[in-house]
N, C-alpha and C positions, 0 to 999 in steps of 0.2 A: 548542744541542742540547737542553738541558733544557727550554726553552720550547717548542721544536718537538715534543718527545716528549709533553709535557703537553697540548699542543693536540691532538695525534693521539688521545690517550686520551679527551679531552673529546668529540671528534667521534665516536669509537667508542661512547662511552657514550650519546650522543644517538641514534645509529642503533639501538642496542640498545633504548632506551626507545621509540623510534618504532615499531620492528617489533613489540614486544610490545603496543603500545597500539592497533594497527590492527584488531584483531579482538575487541574487548571488547564483550560484550553490555551492554544498558542504556545504550548510547550509539551514535549513528549513525556508521557508518564505511563506506568504499567497499570492501566485501568481498562475495563471493557469499553469498546467504541462502537460507532455506527458503521465504520468501514475498517476492514483489515487489509493491509498491504503485505503481500508476499513479494519482497523486492527482487527475488531471483529464484528461478527453479531450473533444473537441468535433467534431461532424460537422454540416455544413449541412443543414437540412431546408427543403423548399419548403412554406410554410404552406398553400398552396392545395391541394396534392396529398398532402402527407405523405411525399413521396419525398426521398431524399438528393440533394444537389446535388454532382455530382462534378467539374464543370468550370466555368470562368468566374471572373470577378472575385469573385463572392460566395461561392465554394466554400471551405469549411474542412474539414480532415480531420486525423486523428491516426494516425501510424504507430507501432505497438508492435513491438519486437523482444525476443524471449526467447532467452537463451543458456544452454547447459549447460557449466559449467567442469570437469566430471568426464569421465573416459574411459568411465564406465559409463552405459548408457542410463537415461533418466528419463522419468517422466510428469509434465507440468505441467497442473494444473487451473486453468482461467481462469474467473474469476467477474466478470461485468459488472453494475455497479449504475448506477441513475440518480442524479440529484442529490439525491433524497429518501431515499437509502439503501435503496431497494427493489431486490432482485436481479432483473435482467431476463432474463439467460440465463447458462448456464455450459456449458463444453465442455472436452474433454481434448486436449492436444497431446503427441505422442510426440517426444522428443528423443533421438537417438542420441548416443553419446559425442562431446563437443566440438561438438555440433550447435548451430545457431542458426535461429530461425524468425521471420520478419517478417509482419505482417498490418496491413491498413488497417482502421480501425474503421468506415469507411463500408461495407465489405464485411461485417464481422462483424455489425453491427446489422441487416443485411438477409438474414442467414442463410447467407452464403457463408463457411463455416468452413474452416480449414486441414485438409488431408488428413493423417492421422496414420499415416505409413508408417514401417516399420523399414528397416534397411539392405538387406534382401532384397526390399523393395517390398511387404511384407505390411501390412495394416491392423492396427495394434497394438490399437486399440479398435474391434474389428470390430462391424458392425451386423447384429443379428438373424440370425446364422448359426450360433449354438450354440458358437462357439469364440472367446470374447472375449479370452482370454489365451493366445495362441499360443506365447509364450516366457516361462514363469514365472521363468527364471533370469536374464532380462535386465531388462525394464522393471518387472516385477512384484516388489514388495518384501514385501507381505503378501497371502496368499491369502484372499479373502473366501468361502471354501468350507470344508466339513468340519463336524464336530460342534460345535466351539467357536467358530470364526470365522464371522461372518455379514457380508454386504455392508451398505453404508450405506443402500441402497434395494433393494427386491425385484427391481429390473430390472438390477442391476449384473452378474449372472451371465448375462444374456440379451442386453442391449444395452450396449455399452461407450460409445456415443455416441448421443445423440438426433438424429434427423433434423429439423433446424430448418428452418423456412421462414417467409417474411413479414418485416415490419419490426417491430422490437421496441420502438421508441420512437414513441409516438403524437404527433400535433401538439400536443396539450395538454401532454404531458410536455416537448416541445421548447420550447414557449413559456412554460411555467411560469405560466399565467394564473391558477391558483388561489392564487398568492402576491402577486398585484397588482403584479408587477414589469414594467417595460418592458425587455425583453431581446431579444437577437438571436434569429432563428429557428434555434436550434442544438439538436441532441441533445447533452446534457451529462451526464457521469457520471464514474465512477471504476472502477478495475479492481484486483483482487487476484489474483495468480498464485501458487498453492501447489504445492510438491512433493507428488505424490500417490502412495500406495502401490499403487494399482490404478485402472484406469479406472472412473469412477463418475459417477452422475447426481445426486449430492448437492451441497451447498454449505455455506459456513460458518454459515448461519442455521439449519441442521438439526443438532440435538445428535448424531445418528448419524454425522455427518461426523467427529466426534472420537471418539465412543464405539467405533465399529467401524473405526477406524484408516484411514479413507479419506485423511486428511491425513498426509503424511510429514514427516520431520525433517532431511533432508539439506541442508546449506548449500552448494549448488552452482549456484543460479540467479542470473543477472544479466541486465540488459536496458537498453533505452533507449527514450525517447519523443520523437518528432519531430512538431511541429505545423506543418502546411502551410497555405498560402493560395493561392487561385487567381490573385491579382494579385502574388504573390511576396513580399508584406510583410504581417504578419510571418511569417517561417519560422525556427523555432528549435528546439532540442532540449535534453534533460536526461536524466540517468540515472534509471532507476527507483529507488525508495526500497527498499533491500535490507534485509530484516529477518531476523536470524539466530535459529535455534532453539538452545535451551540447556536441558539437563536440570535445571539449577538452577531455572529458571522452572517446570518441571513439578513439581518437589518443592514449591515454594512454593504452587502451585495446589492440590496435594494437601492441604497443611496448611490452606489456605483452605476446602477442601471439608469438612474435619473440624471446622470452627468457628473457624478461626484468623483472623488479620488478612487484609485484602484483598490479593490478589496482582495487580498490574497486568500483563497480557499483551495482545498485539495483539488477540486474539479473545475477551478475557474477557467482553465484554458479551453474547456469544452462548452461552457455556458453560452447560450444564445440569449443575451440580455434583452435584445429588442423583443423577442417573442415572450420572454419571461415577464415583461411589464404588463402584458395583456392576458396573462394566464388566468383562467377562471377558477382553477383548482388551488392556486397558490395563495399563500398569506405569509404573514411575518413569523408564524409559528407560535405566537403568543396567544394562549387560550383566553386571556382577558380582552383581546381585541378581535379575535377571530371566533366569536362564540357560535357562529352559524355552522362551523365545520364539524364533521363527524369525528375527526381525529386531529385536532389542531396541532398537537405536538409532533405529528408525522407529516404535516403539510407545510413545510417551511419554504422560504424563498431561496431558490438555488439549491446548493448542496449542503451548506452550513457546516462542512467539514473543516477542521483545523488543518492548515497546510503543514508541510515540512520545511525545514530551514535550508540554509545555503552555506553554512560554515561548520566544518566537522573536524574532530581531532581523533587520531588513532595511533596505536603503537606499531612498531615494526621491528622485526628481527631479520637479519640477512646473514645466515651461515650456510648459504647454498653450496659453496665450494667444498665444505667439509661434510655435506650431506646430513647435517644435524637438524636444522630447522629453517623454514622460510615463511614468508608472509604473503597471503593473497588479500587484495582489497575487493570486496563485493560492493558495487556501486550501482544504485538506481537513480535515474535522472528523469525529470519531467520537464521538457523544454518546449516552449511555444514555437521555437524556430526550427526544431527537428522535423524533417519532412517525411520520416517514416520509411525511407528506403535506402538510407546510408549513402546517397549521392554526395551529401555533405555531412561532415561530422558534427557532433554536438559543439556548442560554444566552448572555447578553451577554459579550463579551470586553472587556478593558481595553486601550486603545491609547494609548501615550505617544509623541508625535511630538517629535523634537528637530530643530532646525536645526543648521547647522554652527557656531553660536556658543552652543550648549547652551540656547537658549530652548525652552520646552516648551509643548505643548498636550496635555492628558490628557482622555480621553473614555471612556465606558462605565461599568463598575462601579468607582467611586472616590468618595472624599469630596468634598463641595462645596468649590470651585465648579465642578467639572468638568461637562461637558455630554454629553448622549447623542448619539452620532454619527447622521448622517442614515441611514447603513446600518451594520448589524452584518455578520456573515457568516452569513446565515440558513439556508443549505443545508449539506448534507454536503460538497459541493464547489462551487466558484465562482471567478470572477475579479471583482475590484473595482478600479476606477480610483482613483488618489490624490485626484481631485477629489470623490469621494464622502465624504471625511473632512475634518474640521477639522484644520488643521495650521498651524504657524508661517508667517507671510507671508515666505517665503524661496523660493529656487529649489531647494534640496536639503537633505538631512539624513538621519536614520535614525529608525526606529520600533521600539519594543518592543511585542509583541502577547502578551497574557497570557490564556490560555483557562481559567483556574481557576474560572470562574463556574459550572461545572456539577458533576458528580459525580467521584469518585476514579477512575472507569474511563474518563473522557473523555480524548481525545488529539487531536493536531493535527499538521499539516505545513504549512509556508509556503514559497512561492517568490515571486520578484518579477521582473518583466520590464520592461526599459527599451525603449520603443518610440519610434522616431524617423522622420525623413523619408527616411533612407537605410538600406541593408541593414545596415551596420556598427553602427547604433544599435539593432538589434533583438536583444536578448539575454535569456536566461532564467537566473536564478541561484537556487540553493537558499538559503533563509534560514539564519541561524546559530542553532543551538539553545542556549539559555541555561541549561537545567536541568542541574544537576550529574550527575543520573542520570534517565533516562526511567522507571525502575522506582520511583523515589522523588522525584518533582518537588517543587520548592519550594512551600510553602503547603498541602500535603496531609498529613493525619494518618490514623492507623489502617491503615497499609499494612504488608504483610509486608516485613521487612528482607531485602533481596536485595543481596548483594555481587556486583558485576559480575565476570565471569570470562572467560577466553579459551576459547571452545568448541573442543573437539577435533574433528578430522575424523572423520565417522561411519565406522565400520568397514564394509568391504564395498562402498564406493561406486566402487571402481576407481581412486581417486587414488593 
């Protein structure tokens, strides 16, 4: 009896620890967030015409799904970047309570955007008809009107959504010829989806996106990404990378703006902290200190998003010669030193490959006698095959990838895919993050001390 009782107590304690640890900021967890990262997407492009290829064995496409875990309606602002970190287009998607919206990137990059209807069939982000916000008590969190609040752009009170047309990825972008790489004819990029306080035509590269509270702070978004192929292989999926907003990170950013240590947040490389210090709309995000705000939980300082880390671990198989199975690494990077046009590559990363007997090969930024890899990860987003790298002469093992060769605001995400000759051998797996905290990664100094916390559910979201 005593042993059984103690065992039950131990199991209960483990459940208590697990439940409290599943929503801690500064570490990735599978919880709804205020921002979703789609670290990689691909769409087939015909190099002769520049048109997307929607059918046939050569076609590749990416399906993105965005969900709302709250009973309250929300606006999701979708930002599409190319592989050089240039924003290509952005648009707003209205999500009613518990709503979900799927979209094919082959449609998005040719201007066929989702229709943003509310439950009554009205366009929430109405186009050029003078009534952009028909239901301010539903989707709208912060009004970009009045004597003190202003929109992120001067069109946000007139047009809630731009009427896009045409193809947004040129053949040059798709082939990446300015980087002297031999790549497939694919439009490649990444996506970030933010909770938005109102329909807007801004994006994270614009300081007004943060200063005028276009970006919201509610942790209710989740999603998935599915990669499809015209010949059926490989077709696989993965969850979006869900990033939570936390007022602790807003406070750290405010200290940074006042001359303090650097605060790592997801959008820190875009923040104009000089302008942010005189922002009339912004606050700490704490309703106890910002009582005059209409929606204090959505008006934080900066972006308040937890960042991603810099050290990752993933498995590898290399049976390419026998045609059985190989490994691709899907790598997203956010670098302050990347100039967006691939004139220079990303900062070198350090890769340490282990086989299953702990033999190693290290390459990149490391002491002699390590060697430089044939390929680094030169873009903001890409896939690289295991054969591009020097590794132990074995069939399998694991690799540690360290991205600390850049600045303190750099961050990364890694996934790996096993590709084989049958469907069951085509899988995509997120890598394991080795940083003890994404806000204070190993090897970085001069950072704001941030203690990870469990973010509270934002007031007024309908949960």
